[in-house]
PDB file of N, CA, C and O in Angstrom:
ATOM      1  N   MET A   1     -84.865 268.359 -10.423  1.00  0.00           N
ATOM      2  CA  MET A   1     -83.866 269.370 -10.145  1.00  0.00           C
ATOM      3  C   MET A   1     -84.517 270.751 -10.097  1.00  0.00           C
ATOM      4  O   MET A   1     -84.174 271.579  -9.253  1.00  0.00           O
ATOM      5  N   GLY A   2     -85.446 270.985 -10.997  1.00  0.00           N
ATOM      6  CA  GLY A   2     -86.150 272.265 -10.998  1.00  0.00           C
ATOM      7  C   GLY A   2     -86.917 272.488  -9.713  1.00  0.00           C
ATOM      8  O   GLY A   2     -86.924 273.591  -9.166  1.00  0.00           O
ATOM      9  N   THR A   3     -87.567 271.432  -9.230  1.00  0.00           N
ATOM     10  CA  THR A   3     -88.308 271.528  -7.970  1.00  0.00           C
ATOM     11  C   THR A   3     -87.359 271.835  -6.822  1.00  0.00           C
ATOM     12  O   THR A   3     -87.664 272.667  -5.968  1.00  0.00           O
ATOM     13  N   LEU A   4     -86.217 271.170  -6.798  1.00  0.00           N
ATOM     14  CA  LEU A   4     -85.219 271.415  -5.751  1.00  0.00           C
ATOM     15  C   LEU A   4     -84.781 272.873  -5.776  1.00  0.00           C
ATOM     16  O   LEU A   4     -84.739 273.522  -4.730  1.00  0.00           O
ATOM     17  N   ILE A   5     -84.458 273.389  -6.938  1.00  0.00           N
ATOM     18  CA  ILE A   5     -84.006 274.777  -7.052  1.00  0.00           C
ATOM     19  C   ILE A   5     -85.103 275.740  -6.595  1.00  0.00           C
ATOM     20  O   ILE A   5     -84.834 276.709  -5.885  1.00  0.00           O
ATOM     21  N   ASN A   6     -86.334 275.464  -7.009  1.00  0.00           N
ATOM     22  CA  ASN A   6     -87.446 276.321  -6.575  1.00  0.00           C
ATOM     23  C   ASN A   6     -87.611 276.303  -5.058  1.00  0.00           C
ATOM     24  O   ASN A   6     -87.834 277.344  -4.439  1.00  0.00           O
ATOM     25  N   GLU A   7     -87.500 275.119  -4.464  1.00  0.00           N
ATOM     26  CA  GLU A   7     -87.624 275.021  -3.007  1.00  0.00           C
ATOM     27  C   GLU A   7     -86.504 275.773  -2.305  1.00  0.00           C
ATOM     28  O   GLU A   7     -86.747 276.481  -1.327  1.00  0.00           O
ATOM     29  N   ILE A   8     -85.285 275.625  -2.796  1.00  0.00           N
ATOM     30  CA  ILE A   8     -84.153 276.321  -2.181  1.00  0.00           C
ATOM     31  C   ILE A   8     -84.342 277.830  -2.293  1.00  0.00           C
ATOM     32  O   ILE A   8     -84.096 278.560  -1.333  1.00  0.00           O
ATOM     33  N   ASN A   9     -84.780 278.303  -3.463  1.00  0.00           N
ATOM     34  CA  ASN A   9     -85.022 279.741  -3.632  1.00  0.00           C
ATOM     35  C   ASN A   9     -86.054 280.235  -2.626  1.00  0.00           C
ATOM     36  O   ASN A   9     -85.882 281.293  -2.021  1.00  0.00           O
ATOM     37  N   GLU A  10     -87.117 279.476  -2.450  1.00  0.00           N
ATOM     38  CA  GLU A  10     -88.175 279.863  -1.513  1.00  0.00           C
ATOM     39  C   GLU A  10     -87.656 279.849  -0.064  1.00  0.00           C
ATOM     40  O   GLU A  10     -87.913 280.777   0.702  1.00  0.00           O
ATOM     41  N   ILE A  11     -86.936 278.805   0.291  1.00  0.00           N
ATOM     42  CA  ILE A  11     -86.418 278.671   1.657  1.00  0.00           C
ATOM     43  C   ILE A  11     -85.461 279.809   1.987  1.00  0.00           C
ATOM     44  O   ILE A  11     -85.536 280.401   3.064  1.00  0.00           O
ATOM     45  N   LEU A  12     -84.565 280.111   1.057  1.00  0.00           N
ATOM     46  CA  LEU A  12     -83.549 281.128   1.330  1.00  0.00           C
ATOM     47  C   LEU A  12     -84.055 282.553   1.125  1.00  0.00           C
ATOM     48  O   LEU A  12     -83.310 283.509   1.342  1.00  0.00           O
ATOM     49  N   SER A  13     -85.305 282.704   0.714  1.00  0.00           N
ATOM     50  CA  SER A  13     -85.871 284.050   0.606  1.00  0.00           C
ATOM     51  C   SER A  13     -86.266 284.592   1.972  1.00  0.00           C
ATOM     52  O   SER A  13     -86.576 285.775   2.112  1.00  0.00           O
ATOM     53  N   ASN A  14     -86.254 283.723   2.980  1.00  0.00           N
ATOM     54  CA  ASN A  14     -86.590 284.114   4.348  1.00  0.00           C
ATOM     55  C   ASN A  14     -85.326 284.186   5.196  1.00  0.00           C
ATOM     56  O   ASN A  14     -84.397 283.408   4.984  1.00  0.00           O
ATOM     57  N   PRO A  15     -85.280 285.099   6.144  1.00  0.00           N
ATOM     58  CA  PRO A  15     -84.099 285.192   7.015  1.00  0.00           C
ATOM     59  C   PRO A  15     -83.955 283.938   7.883  1.00  0.00           C
ATOM     60  O   PRO A  15     -84.943 283.309   8.261  1.00  0.00           O
ATOM     61  N   PHE A  16     -82.718 283.596   8.184  1.00  0.00           N
ATOM     62  CA  PHE A  16     -82.453 282.427   9.026  1.00  0.00           C
ATOM     63  C   PHE A  16     -81.151 282.649   9.776  1.00  0.00           C
ATOM     64  O   PHE A  16     -80.362 283.532   9.439  1.00  0.00           O
ATOM     65  N   GLU A  17     -80.946 281.844  10.782  1.00  0.00           N
ATOM     66  CA  GLU A  17     -79.692 281.864  11.539  1.00  0.00           C
ATOM     67  C   GLU A  17     -79.090 280.478  11.512  1.00  0.00           C
ATOM     68  O   GLU A  17     -79.808 279.483  11.413  1.00  0.00           O
ATOM     69  N   GLY A  18     -77.783 280.410  11.600  1.00  0.00           N
ATOM     70  CA  GLY A  18     -77.106 279.123  11.665  1.00  0.00           C
ATOM     71  C   GLY A  18     -76.551 278.679  10.322  1.00  0.00           C
ATOM     72  O   GLY A  18     -76.421 279.467   9.385  1.00  0.00           O
ATOM     73  N   GLU A  19     -76.232 277.415  10.258  1.00  0.00           N
ATOM     74  CA  GLU A  19     -75.623 276.791   9.084  1.00  0.00           C
ATOM     75  C   GLU A  19     -76.648 276.686   7.955  1.00  0.00           C
ATOM     76  O   GLU A  19     -77.710 276.088   8.128  1.00  0.00           O
ATOM     77  N   VAL A  20     -76.324 277.271   6.797  1.00  0.00           N
ATOM     78  CA  VAL A  20     -77.266 277.323   5.680  1.00  0.00           C
ATOM     79  C   VAL A  20     -77.658 275.933   5.200  1.00  0.00           C
ATOM     80  O   VAL A  20     -78.828 275.693   4.901  1.00  0.00           O
ATOM     81  N   GLU A  21     -76.699 275.012   5.120  1.00  0.00           N
ATOM     82  CA  GLU A  21     -77.002 273.667   4.618  1.00  0.00           C
ATOM     83  C   GLU A  21     -77.971 272.939   5.539  1.00  0.00           C
ATOM     84  O   GLU A  21     -78.927 272.321   5.069  1.00  0.00           O
ATOM     85  N   LEU A  22     -77.739 273.005   6.826  1.00  0.00           N
ATOM     86  CA  LEU A  22     -78.635 272.348   7.777  1.00  0.00           C
ATOM     87  C   LEU A  22     -80.018 272.978   7.755  1.00  0.00           C
ATOM     88  O   LEU A  22     -81.028 272.279   7.838  1.00  0.00           O
ATOM     89  N   PHE A  23     -80.060 274.304   7.644  1.00  0.00           N
ATOM     90  CA  PHE A  23     -81.342 275.004   7.582  1.00  0.00           C
ATOM     91  C   PHE A  23     -82.138 274.565   6.354  1.00  0.00           C
ATOM     92  O   PHE A  23     -83.316 274.226   6.460  1.00  0.00           O
ATOM     93  N   VAL A  24     -81.488 274.573   5.190  1.00  0.00           N
ATOM     94  CA  VAL A  24     -82.170 274.199   3.948  1.00  0.00           C
ATOM     95  C   VAL A  24     -82.610 272.734   4.000  1.00  0.00           C
ATOM     96  O   VAL A  24     -83.747 272.419   3.651  1.00  0.00           O
ATOM     97  N   GLU A  25     -81.725 271.845   4.429  1.00  0.00           N
ATOM     98  CA  GLU A  25     -82.072 270.419   4.493  1.00  0.00           C
ATOM     99  C   GLU A  25     -83.283 270.179   5.387  1.00  0.00           C
ATOM    100  O   GLU A  25     -84.095 269.298   5.105  1.00  0.00           O
ATOM    101  N   SER A  26     -83.411 270.946   6.450  1.00  0.00           N
ATOM    102  CA  SER A  26     -84.533 270.752   7.371  1.00  0.00           C
ATOM    103  C   SER A  26     -85.858 271.223   6.774  1.00  0.00           C
ATOM    104  O   SER A  26     -86.921 270.844   7.265  1.00  0.00           O
ATOM    105  N   LYS A  27     -85.811 272.039   5.729  1.00  0.00           N
ATOM    106  CA  LYS A  27     -87.020 272.600   5.128  1.00  0.00           C
ATOM    107  C   LYS A  27     -87.410 271.937   3.807  1.00  0.00           C
ATOM    108  O   LYS A  27     -88.539 272.110   3.347  1.00  0.00           O
ATOM    109  N   LEU A  28     -86.504 271.186   3.193  1.00  0.00           N
ATOM    110  CA  LEU A  28     -86.799 270.561   1.900  1.00  0.00           C
ATOM    111  C   LEU A  28     -87.819 269.436   2.038  1.00  0.00           C
ATOM    112  O   LEU A  28     -87.912 268.788   3.081  1.00  0.00           O
ATOM    113  N   THR A  29     -88.579 269.216   0.973  1.00  0.00           N
ATOM    114  CA  THR A  29     -89.463 268.053   0.939  1.00  0.00           C
ATOM    115  C   THR A  29     -88.595 266.801   0.863  1.00  0.00           C
ATOM    116  O   THR A  29     -87.439 266.892   0.449  1.00  0.00           O
ATOM    117  N   PRO A  30     -89.110 265.644   1.245  1.00  0.00           N
ATOM    118  CA  PRO A  30     -88.302 264.418   1.190  1.00  0.00           C
ATOM    119  C   PRO A  30     -87.729 264.133  -0.201  1.00  0.00           C
ATOM    120  O   PRO A  30     -86.592 263.677  -0.316  1.00  0.00           O
ATOM    121  N   GLU A  31     -88.500 264.394  -1.249  1.00  0.00           N
ATOM    122  CA  GLU A  31     -88.028 264.128  -2.608  1.00  0.00           C
ATOM    123  C   GLU A  31     -86.867 265.051  -2.978  1.00  0.00           C
ATOM    124  O   GLU A  31     -85.873 264.604  -3.549  1.00  0.00           O
ATOM    125  N   SER A  32     -86.994 266.328  -2.653  1.00  0.00           N
ATOM    126  CA  SER A  32     -85.935 267.283  -2.959  1.00  0.00           C
ATOM    127  C   SER A  32     -84.701 267.022  -2.106  1.00  0.00           C
ATOM    128  O   SER A  32     -83.575 267.178  -2.578  1.00  0.00           O
ATOM    129  N   LEU A  33     -84.902 266.631  -0.869  1.00  0.00           N
ATOM    130  CA  LEU A  33     -83.770 266.307  -0.007  1.00  0.00           C
ATOM    131  C   LEU A  33     -82.980 265.137  -0.574  1.00  0.00           C
ATOM    132  O   LEU A  33     -81.751 265.125  -0.511  1.00  0.00           O
ATOM    133  N   LYS A  34     -83.670 264.168  -1.121  1.00  0.00           N
ATOM    134  CA  LYS A  34     -83.000 263.006  -1.731  1.00  0.00           C
ATOM    135  C   LYS A  34     -82.138 263.452  -2.908  1.00  0.00           C
ATOM    136  O   LYS A  34     -81.003 262.998  -3.050  1.00  0.00           O
ATOM    137  N   VAL A  35     -82.664 264.333  -3.750  1.00  0.00           N
ATOM    138  CA  VAL A  35     -81.896 264.856  -4.887  1.00  0.00           C
ATOM    139  C   VAL A  35     -80.713 265.675  -4.378  1.00  0.00           C
ATOM    140  O   VAL A  35     -79.603 265.543  -4.895  1.00  0.00           O
ATOM    141  N   PHE A  36     -80.934 266.510  -3.381  1.00  0.00           N
ATOM    142  CA  PHE A  36     -79.881 267.348  -2.817  1.00  0.00           C
ATOM    143  C   PHE A  36     -78.737 266.496  -2.271  1.00  0.00           C
ATOM    144  O   PHE A  36     -77.567 266.800  -2.499  1.00  0.00           O
ATOM    145  N   LYS A  37     -79.076 265.438  -1.555  1.00  0.00           N
ATOM    146  CA  LYS A  37     -78.052 264.554  -0.971  1.00  0.00           C
ATOM    147  C   LYS A  37     -77.323 263.751  -2.046  1.00  0.00           C
ATOM    148  O   LYS A  37     -76.173 263.355  -1.851  1.00  0.00           O
ATOM    149  N   PHE A  38     -77.991 263.506  -3.188  1.00  0.00           N
ATOM    150  CA  PHE A  38     -77.405 262.743  -4.290  1.00  0.00           C
ATOM    151  C   PHE A  38     -76.313 263.535  -5.007  1.00  0.00           C
ATOM    152  O   PHE A  38     -75.355 262.956  -5.519  1.00  0.00           O
ATOM    153  N   LEU A  39     -76.460 264.849  -5.041  1.00  0.00           N
ATOM    154  CA  LEU A  39     -75.509 265.695  -5.755  1.00  0.00           C
ATOM    155  C   LEU A  39     -74.149 265.702  -5.081  1.00  0.00           C
ATOM    156  O   LEU A  39     -74.066 265.626  -3.855  1.00  0.00           O
ATOM    157  N   PRO A  40     -73.080 265.793  -5.865  1.00  0.00           N
ATOM    158  CA  PRO A  40     -71.755 265.985  -5.261  1.00  0.00           C
ATOM    159  C   PRO A  40     -71.760 267.266  -4.425  1.00  0.00           C
ATOM    160  O   PRO A  40     -72.443 268.232  -4.762  1.00  0.00           O
ATOM    161  N   SER A  41     -71.006 267.263  -3.355  1.00  0.00           N
ATOM    162  CA  SER A  41     -71.037 268.391  -2.418  1.00  0.00           C
ATOM    163  C   SER A  41     -70.662 269.716  -3.074  1.00  0.00           C
ATOM    164  O   SER A  41     -71.173 270.763  -2.678  1.00  0.00           O
ATOM    165  N   SER A  42     -69.789 269.687  -4.058  1.00  0.00           N
ATOM    166  CA  SER A  42     -69.407 270.944  -4.718  1.00  0.00           C
ATOM    167  C   SER A  42     -70.605 271.578  -5.424  1.00  0.00           C
ATOM    168  O   SER A  42     -70.685 272.801  -5.533  1.00  0.00           O
ATOM    169  N   PHE A  43     -71.527 270.757  -5.900  1.00  0.00           N
ATOM    170  CA  PHE A  43     -72.696 271.288  -6.595  1.00  0.00           C
ATOM    171  C   PHE A  43     -73.809 271.663  -5.633  1.00  0.00           C
ATOM    172  O   PHE A  43     -74.505 272.656  -5.845  1.00  0.00           O
ATOM    173  N   SER A  44     -73.979 270.887  -4.589  1.00  0.00           N
ATOM    174  CA  SER A  44     -74.997 271.273  -3.609  1.00  0.00           C
ATOM    175  C   SER A  44     -74.595 272.582  -2.942  1.00  0.00           C
ATOM    176  O   SER A  44     -75.457 273.386  -2.589  1.00  0.00           O
ATOM    177  N   SER A  45     -73.300 272.802  -2.765  1.00  0.00           N
ATOM    178  CA  SER A  45     -72.825 274.072  -2.209  1.00  0.00           C
ATOM    179  C   SER A  45     -73.126 275.227  -3.148  1.00  0.00           C
ATOM    180  O   SER A  45     -73.498 276.311  -2.698  1.00  0.00           O
ATOM    181  N   GLN A  46     -72.967 275.006  -4.455  1.00  0.00           N
ATOM    182  CA  GLN A  46     -73.282 276.059  -5.422  1.00  0.00           C
ATOM    183  C   GLN A  46     -74.749 276.454  -5.332  1.00  0.00           C
ATOM    184  O   GLN A  46     -75.086 277.630  -5.466  1.00  0.00           O
ATOM    185  N   LEU A  47     -75.616 275.483  -5.107  1.00  0.00           N
ATOM    186  CA  LEU A  47     -77.040 275.782  -5.008  1.00  0.00           C
ATOM    187  C   LEU A  47     -77.358 276.647  -3.794  1.00  0.00           C
ATOM    188  O   LEU A  47     -78.338 277.393  -3.790  1.00  0.00           O
ATOM    189  N   LEU A  48     -76.527 276.543  -2.772  1.00  0.00           N
ATOM    190  CA  LEU A  48     -76.774 277.289  -1.538  1.00  0.00           C
ATOM    191  C   LEU A  48     -76.048 278.625  -1.476  1.00  0.00           C
ATOM    192  O   LEU A  48     -76.560 279.579  -0.890  1.00  0.00           O
ATOM    193  N   LEU A  49     -74.880 278.705  -2.066  1.00  0.00           N
ATOM    194  CA  LEU A  49     -74.031 279.870  -1.845  1.00  0.00           C
ATOM    195  C   LEU A  49     -73.962 280.830  -3.019  1.00  0.00           C
ATOM    196  O   LEU A  49     -73.857 282.038  -2.808  1.00  0.00           O
ATOM    197  N   ASP A  50     -74.018 280.338  -4.241  1.00  0.00           N
ATOM    198  CA  ASP A  50     -73.925 281.198  -5.413  1.00  0.00           C
ATOM    199  C   ASP A  50     -75.305 281.724  -5.767  1.00  0.00           C
ATOM    200  O   ASP A  50     -76.036 281.102  -6.538  1.00  0.00           O
ATOM    201  N   ARG A  51     -75.660 282.873  -5.201  1.00  0.00           N
ATOM    202  CA  ARG A  51     -76.994 283.443  -5.394  1.00  0.00           C
ATOM    203  C   ARG A  51     -76.886 284.765  -6.143  1.00  0.00           C
ATOM    204  O   ARG A  51     -75.879 285.464  -6.030  1.00  0.00           O
ATOM    205  N   ASP A  52     -77.909 285.109  -6.899  1.00  0.00           N
ATOM    206  CA  ASP A  52     -77.934 286.407  -7.568  1.00  0.00           C
ATOM    207  C   ASP A  52     -78.416 287.472  -6.572  1.00  0.00           C
ATOM    208  O   ASP A  52     -78.780 287.137  -5.445  1.00  0.00           O
ATOM    209  N   PRO A  53     -78.422 288.740  -6.972  1.00  0.00           N
ATOM    210  CA  PRO A  53     -78.841 289.802  -6.036  1.00  0.00           C
ATOM    211  C   PRO A  53     -80.275 289.645  -5.514  1.00  0.00           C
ATOM    212  O   PRO A  53     -80.632 290.225  -4.489  1.00  0.00           O
ATOM    213  N   HIS A  54     -81.097 288.855  -6.227  1.00  0.00           N
ATOM    214  CA  HIS A  54     -82.473 288.637  -5.791  1.00  0.00           C
ATOM    215  C   HIS A  54     -82.593 287.409  -4.894  1.00  0.00           C
ATOM    216  O   HIS A  54     -83.682 287.088  -4.418  1.00  0.00           O
ATOM    217  N   GLY A  55     -81.462 286.715  -4.663  1.00  0.00           N
ATOM    218  CA  GLY A  55     -81.471 285.555  -3.786  1.00  0.00           C
ATOM    219  C   GLY A  55     -81.706 284.236  -4.493  1.00  0.00           C
ATOM    220  O   GLY A  55     -81.844 283.203  -3.838  1.00  0.00           O
ATOM    221  N   ASN A  56     -81.755 284.249  -5.817  1.00  0.00           N
ATOM    222  CA  ASN A  56     -82.010 283.017  -6.567  1.00  0.00           C
ATOM    223  C   ASN A  56     -80.716 282.296  -6.934  1.00  0.00           C
ATOM    224  O   ASN A  56     -79.655 282.913  -7.032  1.00  0.00           O
ATOM    225  N   VAL A  57     -80.818 280.994  -7.132  1.00  0.00           N
ATOM    226  CA  VAL A  57     -79.678 280.195  -7.576  1.00  0.00           C
ATOM    227  C   VAL A  57     -79.240 280.687  -8.947  1.00  0.00           C
ATOM    228  O   VAL A  57     -80.075 280.953  -9.812  1.00  0.00           O
ATOM    229  N   GLN A  58     -77.946 280.805  -9.144  1.00  0.00           N
ATOM    230  CA  GLN A  58     -77.407 281.212 -10.438  1.00  0.00           C
ATOM    231  C   GLN A  58     -77.189 279.961 -11.286  1.00  0.00           C
ATOM    232  O   GLN A  58     -76.070 279.465 -11.411  1.00  0.00           O
ATOM    233  N   VAL A  59     -78.253 279.476 -11.850  1.00  0.00           N
ATOM    234  CA  VAL A  59     -78.234 278.216 -12.601  1.00  0.00           C
ATOM    235  C   VAL A  59     -77.239 278.267 -13.754  1.00  0.00           C
ATOM    236  O   VAL A  59     -76.588 277.266 -14.054  1.00  0.00           O
ATOM    237  N   ALA A  60     -77.117 279.406 -14.392  1.00  0.00           N
ATOM    238  CA  ALA A  60     -76.216 279.534 -15.533  1.00  0.00           C
ATOM    239  C   ALA A  60     -74.753 279.317 -15.146  1.00  0.00           C
ATOM    240  O   ALA A  60     -73.936 278.974 -16.000  1.00  0.00           O
ATOM    241  N   LYS A  61     -74.418 279.509 -13.883  1.00  0.00           N
ATOM    242  CA  LYS A  61     -73.033 279.338 -13.439  1.00  0.00           C
ATOM    243  C   LYS A  61     -72.711 277.899 -13.039  1.00  0.00           C
ATOM    244  O   LYS A  61     -71.555 277.583 -12.756  1.00  0.00           O
ATOM    245  N   ILE A  62     -73.705 277.035 -13.014  1.00  0.00           N
ATOM    246  CA  ILE A  62     -73.468 275.642 -12.643  1.00  0.00           C
ATOM    247  C   ILE A  62     -72.868 274.917 -13.839  1.00  0.00           C
ATOM    248  O   ILE A  62     -73.452 274.908 -14.923  1.00  0.00           O
ATOM    249  N   ASP A  63     -71.724 274.322 -13.647  1.00  0.00           N
ATOM    250  CA  ASP A  63     -71.005 273.623 -14.706  1.00  0.00           C
ATOM    251  C   ASP A  63     -71.636 272.237 -14.900  1.00  0.00           C
ATOM    252  O   ASP A  63     -71.245 271.268 -14.250  1.00  0.00           O
ATOM    253  N   THR A  64     -72.612 272.165 -15.801  1.00  0.00           N
ATOM    254  CA  THR A  64     -73.369 270.922 -15.974  1.00  0.00           C
ATOM    255  C   THR A  64     -72.511 269.788 -16.533  1.00  0.00           C
ATOM    256  O   THR A  64     -72.736 268.625 -16.198  1.00  0.00           O
ATOM    257  N   GLU A  65     -71.536 270.108 -17.375  1.00  0.00           N
ATOM    258  CA  GLU A  65     -70.659 269.058 -17.900  1.00  0.00           C
ATOM    259  C   GLU A  65     -69.886 268.392 -16.765  1.00  0.00           C
ATOM    260  O   GLU A  65     -69.753 267.169 -16.720  1.00  0.00           O
ATOM    261  N   LYS A  66     -69.383 269.210 -15.860  1.00  0.00           N
ATOM    262  CA  LYS A  66     -68.643 268.666 -14.719  1.00  0.00           C
ATOM    263  C   LYS A  66     -69.565 267.832 -13.829  1.00  0.00           C
ATOM    264  O   LYS A  66     -69.158 266.793 -13.309  1.00  0.00           O
ATOM    265  N   LEU A  67     -70.802 268.289 -13.658  1.00  0.00           N
ATOM    266  CA  LEU A  67     -71.771 267.541 -12.862  1.00  0.00           C
ATOM    267  C   LEU A  67     -72.024 266.171 -13.471  1.00  0.00           C
ATOM    268  O   LEU A  67     -72.029 265.167 -12.758  1.00  0.00           O
ATOM    269  N   ILE A  68     -72.234 266.119 -14.773  1.00  0.00           N
ATOM    270  CA  ILE A  68     -72.480 264.843 -15.453  1.00  0.00           C
ATOM    271  C   ILE A  68     -71.278 263.917 -15.319  1.00  0.00           C
ATOM    272  O   ILE A  68     -71.440 262.718 -15.087  1.00  0.00           O
ATOM    273  N   ILE A  69     -70.083 264.461 -15.462  1.00  0.00           N
ATOM    274  CA  ILE A  69     -68.865 263.643 -15.325  1.00  0.00           C
ATOM    275  C   ILE A  69     -68.757 263.079 -13.919  1.00  0.00           C
ATOM    276  O   ILE A  69     -68.469 261.894 -13.754  1.00  0.00           O
ATOM    277  N   LEU A  70     -68.983 263.908 -12.893  1.00  0.00           N
ATOM    278  CA  LEU A  70     -68.895 263.429 -11.509  1.00  0.00           C
ATOM    279  C   LEU A  70     -69.940 262.357 -11.214  1.00  0.00           C
ATOM    280  O   LEU A  70     -69.647 261.363 -10.550  1.00  0.00           O
ATOM    281  N   LEU A  71     -71.153 262.562 -11.705  1.00  0.00           N
ATOM    282  CA  LEU A  71     -72.205 261.568 -11.482  1.00  0.00           C
ATOM    283  C   LEU A  71     -71.880 260.265 -12.208  1.00  0.00           C
ATOM    284  O   LEU A  71     -72.129 259.181 -11.680  1.00  0.00           O
ATOM    285  N   MET A  72     -71.326 260.365 -13.412  1.00  0.00           N
ATOM    286  CA  MET A  72     -70.931 259.166 -14.160  1.00  0.00           C
ATOM    287  C   MET A  72     -69.815 258.423 -13.425  1.00  0.00           C
ATOM    288  O   MET A  72     -69.837 257.196 -13.336  1.00  0.00           O
ATOM    289  N   GLN A  73     -68.850 259.161 -12.904  1.00  0.00           N
ATOM    290  CA  GLN A  73     -67.770 258.524 -12.152  1.00  0.00           C
ATOM    291  C   GLN A  73     -68.310 257.802 -10.926  1.00  0.00           C
ATOM    292  O   GLN A  73     -67.881 256.688 -10.624  1.00  0.00           O
ATOM    293  N   GLN A  74     -69.249 258.424 -10.216  1.00  0.00           N
ATOM    294  CA  GLN A  74     -69.848 257.787  -9.041  1.00  0.00           C
ATOM    295  C   GLN A  74     -70.555 256.488  -9.425  1.00  0.00           C
ATOM    296  O   GLN A  74     -70.396 255.465  -8.760  1.00  0.00           O
ATOM    297  N   GLU A  75     -71.327 256.541 -10.491  1.00  0.00           N
ATOM    298  CA  GLU A  75     -72.080 255.362 -10.915  1.00  0.00           C
ATOM    299  C   GLU A  75     -71.148 254.241 -11.373  1.00  0.00           C
ATOM    300  O   GLU A  75     -71.367 253.079 -11.030  1.00  0.00           O
ATOM    301  N   LEU A  76     -70.123 254.572 -12.135  1.00  0.00           N
ATOM    302  CA  LEU A  76     -69.193 253.545 -12.604  1.00  0.00           C
ATOM    303  C   LEU A  76     -68.400 252.938 -11.446  1.00  0.00           C
ATOM    304  O   LEU A  76     -68.124 251.738 -11.438  1.00  0.00           O
ATOM    305  N   GLU A  77     -68.036 253.766 -10.474  1.00  0.00           N
ATOM    306  CA  GLU A  77     -67.337 253.247  -9.288  1.00  0.00           C
ATOM    307  C   GLU A  77     -68.235 252.287  -8.517  1.00  0.00           C
ATOM    308  O   GLU A  77     -67.785 251.238  -8.055  1.00  0.00           O
ATOM    309  N   LYS A  78     -69.502 252.653  -8.382  1.00  0.00           N
ATOM    310  CA  LYS A  78     -70.470 251.784  -7.712  1.00  0.00           C
ATOM    311  C   LYS A  78     -70.595 250.450  -8.451  1.00  0.00           C
ATOM    312  O   LYS A  78     -70.586 249.383  -7.836  1.00  0.00           O
ATOM    313  N   ARG A  79     -70.712 250.528  -9.774  1.00  0.00           N
ATOM    314  CA  ARG A  79     -70.829 249.303 -10.577  1.00  0.00           C
ATOM    315  C   ARG A  79     -69.556 248.466 -10.505  1.00  0.00           C
ATOM    316  O   ARG A  79     -69.621 247.237 -10.490  1.00  0.00           O
ATOM    317  N   LYS A  80     -68.402 249.125 -10.460  1.00  0.00           N
ATOM    318  CA  LYS A  80     -67.139 248.408 -10.357  1.00  0.00           C
ATOM    319  C   LYS A  80     -67.076 247.647  -9.028  1.00  0.00           C
ATOM    320  O   LYS A  80     -66.648 246.493  -8.990  1.00  0.00           O
ATOM    321  N   ASN A  81     -67.504 248.295  -7.943  1.00  0.00           N
ATOM    322  CA  ASN A  81     -67.516 247.658  -6.626  1.00  0.00           C
ATOM    323  C   ASN A  81     -68.486 246.481  -6.568  1.00  0.00           C
ATOM    324  O   ASN A  81     -68.282 245.535  -5.807  1.00  0.00           O
ATOM    325  N   GLU A  82     -69.539 246.546  -7.376  1.00  0.00           N
ATOM    326  CA  GLU A  82     -70.522 245.459  -7.429  1.00  0.00           C
ATOM    327  C   GLU A  82     -70.135 244.386  -8.437  1.00  0.00           C
ATOM    328  O   GLU A  82     -70.847 243.392  -8.584  1.00  0.00           O
ATOM    329  N   GLY A  83     -69.017 244.574  -9.133  1.00  0.00           N
ATOM    330  CA  GLY A  83     -68.568 243.605 -10.120  1.00  0.00           C
ATOM    331  C   GLY A  83     -69.310 243.675 -11.444  1.00  0.00           C
ATOM    332  O   GLY A  83     -69.267 242.723 -12.223  1.00  0.00           O
ATOM    333  N   GLN A  84     -69.983 244.770 -11.712  1.00  0.00           N
ATOM    334  CA  GLN A  84     -70.765 244.914 -12.941  1.00  0.00           C
ATOM    335  C   GLN A  84     -70.044 245.725 -14.015  1.00  0.00           C
ATOM    336  O   GLN A  84     -70.546 245.851 -15.132  1.00  0.00           O
ATOM    337  N   TYR A  85     -68.897 246.264 -13.696  1.00  0.00           N
ATOM    338  CA  TYR A  85     -68.169 247.112 -14.645  1.00  0.00           C
ATOM    339  C   TYR A  85     -66.679 246.892 -14.432  1.00  0.00           C
ATOM    340  O   TYR A  85     -66.194 246.848 -13.302  1.00  0.00           O
ATOM    341  N   ASN A  86     -65.964 246.756 -15.548  1.00  0.00           N
ATOM    342  CA  ASN A  86     -64.535 246.502 -15.451  1.00  0.00           C
ATOM    343  C   ASN A  86     -63.768 247.370 -16.432  1.00  0.00           C
ATOM    344  O   ASN A  86     -62.690 246.983 -16.882  1.00  0.00           O
ATOM    345  N   GLY A  87     -64.296 248.522 -16.767  1.00  0.00           N
ATOM    346  CA  GLY A  87     -63.633 249.396 -17.745  1.00  0.00           C
ATOM    347  C   GLY A  87     -62.951 250.567 -17.084  1.00  0.00           C
ATOM    348  O   GLY A  87     -62.835 250.649 -15.861  1.00  0.00           O
ATOM    349  N   ASN A  88     -62.507 251.462 -17.923  1.00  0.00           N
ATOM    350  CA  ASN A  88     -61.870 252.697 -17.463  1.00  0.00           C
ATOM    351  C   ASN A  88     -62.675 253.873 -17.982  1.00  0.00           C
ATOM    352  O   ASN A  88     -63.185 253.842 -19.102  1.00  0.00           O
ATOM    353  N   PHE A  89     -62.786 254.894 -17.178  1.00  0.00           N
ATOM    354  CA  PHE A  89     -63.488 256.111 -17.551  1.00  0.00           C
ATOM    355  C   PHE A  89     -62.530 257.261 -17.415  1.00  0.00           C
ATOM    356  O   PHE A  89     -62.073 257.569 -16.314  1.00  0.00           O
ATOM    357  N   ASN A  90     -62.219 257.907 -18.534  1.00  0.00           N
ATOM    358  CA  ASN A  90     -61.276 259.023 -18.534  1.00  0.00           C
ATOM    359  C   ASN A  90     -61.897 260.176 -19.300  1.00  0.00           C
ATOM    360  O   ASN A  90     -61.721 260.289 -20.513  1.00  0.00           O
ATOM    361  N   PRO A  91     -62.627 261.037 -18.590  1.00  0.00           N
ATOM    362  CA  PRO A  91     -63.342 262.133 -19.285  1.00  0.00           C
ATOM    363  C   PRO A  91     -62.423 263.146 -19.923  1.00  0.00           C
ATOM    364  O   PRO A  91     -62.892 264.107 -20.532  1.00  0.00           O
TER     365      PRO A  91
END
């Protein structure tokens, strides 16, 4: 995640035209792109749009508890579809 944030900061420090998400995705390393695509869209958007005056990601504003809950819900849903989980998750 740290590498992804560093790459995004570097990419967005340069001027660009067009859609920010497409621009960033085209410049990320394959490993960082995989992490970026794994994140829920609300969080990947925060990495691109919520910037400080210096252009850096505002990491402190990212709601990590919500991120963990969303990722847990995704994983449990996947396991439920595969028949590996039959419980309820109510955060």
